[in-house]
C-alpha positions in Angstrom: 0.2 -0.4 0.3 2.9 2.3 0.6 4.3 2.0 -2.6 0.9 2.7 -4.5 0.5 6.1 -2.2 4.2 6.7 -3.7 3.6 5.9 -7.2 0.6 8.6 -7.0 2.4 11.0 -5.4 5.4 10.8 -7.5 2.9 11.0 -10.5 0.9 14.0 -8.9 4.2 15.7 -8.4 5.5 14.9 -12.5 2.5 15.1 -14.4 2.5 19.0 -14.7 6.1 18.1 -16.8 4.8 15.3 -18.2 1.9 17.7 -20.1 5.1 20.0 -21.4 6.1 19.1 -24.7 10.0 20.5 -25.5 11.8 22.7 -22.4 8.5 23.8 -21.1 6.0 24.0 -24.7 2.7 23.1 -23.8 1.5 20.3 -25.2 -2.5 20.9 -26.0 -5.5 18.5 -27.0 -7.2 19.1 -30.0 -10.1 20.9 -28.3 -7.4 23.3 -26.7 -6.7 23.6 -30.0 -9.7 24.9 -31.8 -9.8 27.2 -28.5 -6.6 28.7 -28.9 -7.3 28.8 -32.4 -10.4 30.6 -32.5 -9.5 33.2 -29.5 -6.1 34.2 -30.5 -5.6 33.2 -34.4 -2.4 31.4 -34.0 0.3 30.6 -36.7 -1.0 26.9 -37.7 2.3 25.3 -38.3 2.2 22.2 -40.4 6.0 20.9 -40.1 5.1 17.1 -42.2 6.2 16.7 -46.3 4.3 17.8 -48.7 2.2 14.5 -49.1 0.8 14.9 -46.0 -0.2 17.8 -46.4 -1.7 17.7 -50.0 -4.2 14.6 -48.1 -5.7 16.9 -45.9 -4.7 19.4 -43.4 -6.2 22.2 -40.7 -7.7 25.2 -42.7 -5.3 28.0 -42.6 -2.3 26.1 -41.8 1.2 27.5 -42.8 2.8 24.8 -44.2 6.7 23.9 -44.0 8.5 20.9 -43.7 10.6 20.7 -40.2 13.7 19.4 -42.6 13.1 22.7 -44.7 12.0 25.0 -41.1 15.5 26.2 -40.4 15.9 27.7 -44.0 12.7 29.4 -43.9 12.6 30.8 -40.6 12.0 34.7 -42.3 8.1 33.4 -43.7 7.2 32.9 -40.2 9.3 35.8 -38.4 6.4 38.0 -37.2 5.0 35.0 -35.2 7.9 35.4 -33.1 6.0 37.1 -30.1 2.7 35.4 -30.7 0.9 32.2 -30.6 1.7 29.5 -32.7 0.2 25.7 -33.2 2.8 23.6 -33.8 1.8 20.2 -35.8 2.8 16.7 -37.6 1.1 13.7 -38.2 2.3 12.2 -34.4 3.4 14.8 -32.3 7.9 13.7 -32.8 8.4 15.7 -35.8 7.1 19.1 -34.4 8.7 18.7 -31.1 12.1 18.6 -33.5 10.3 21.9 -34.8 9.2 23.1 -31.3 13.5 23.2 -29.9 14.2 25.1 -33.4 11.8 27.7 -33.5 12.9 28.0 -29.4 16.3 28.5 -31.0 14.7 31.7 -33.4 13.2 33.2 -29.8 9.6 32.2 -30.4 8.1 32.6 -27.4 4.4 31.6 -28.0 5.0 28.3 -29.3 2.1 25.3 -28.5 2.4 21.9 -30.0 -0.8 19.6 -30.8 -0.8 16.6 -28.2 -1.0 13.2 -30.3 -0.6 15.3 -33.6 -3.0 15.0 -36.6 -3.7 11.8 -35.5 -5.6 13.1 -32.2 -6.7 16.1 -34.0 -8.9 13.3 -36.9 -9.5 11.2 -33.4 -11.6 14.2 -32.2 -13.1 13.7 -35.7 -12.0 18.0 -36.3 -12.1 19.0 -39.8 -9.3 18.8 -42.6 -9.4 20.4 -45.8 -7.5 19.5 -48.9 
């Protein structure tokens, strides 16, 4: 019983840290992402490859593959101090993109938890 209590207490203490993506970048649910999009009009940055993007993406998303992001920062520089919602298919490339953006002093980053897979599981729309 003491072990269960210790594990539960430990999880309660570290849970807030687990909800952060890369170095303090909030990982937000699809529902939270929609609220952010409605409230703050963020840059929605899709870092998947071109074929994935063309197969379906969030309306209004800016497409820059993570492999090209460092060389294309100037295209999104005006968003350094504005909300940015970064996503890929499942979250891994978005983490890499957030690291790149943090290195370029982007200050209001958010990562879509679970990527576009979670967006689709929540039955949210995509456009082609």
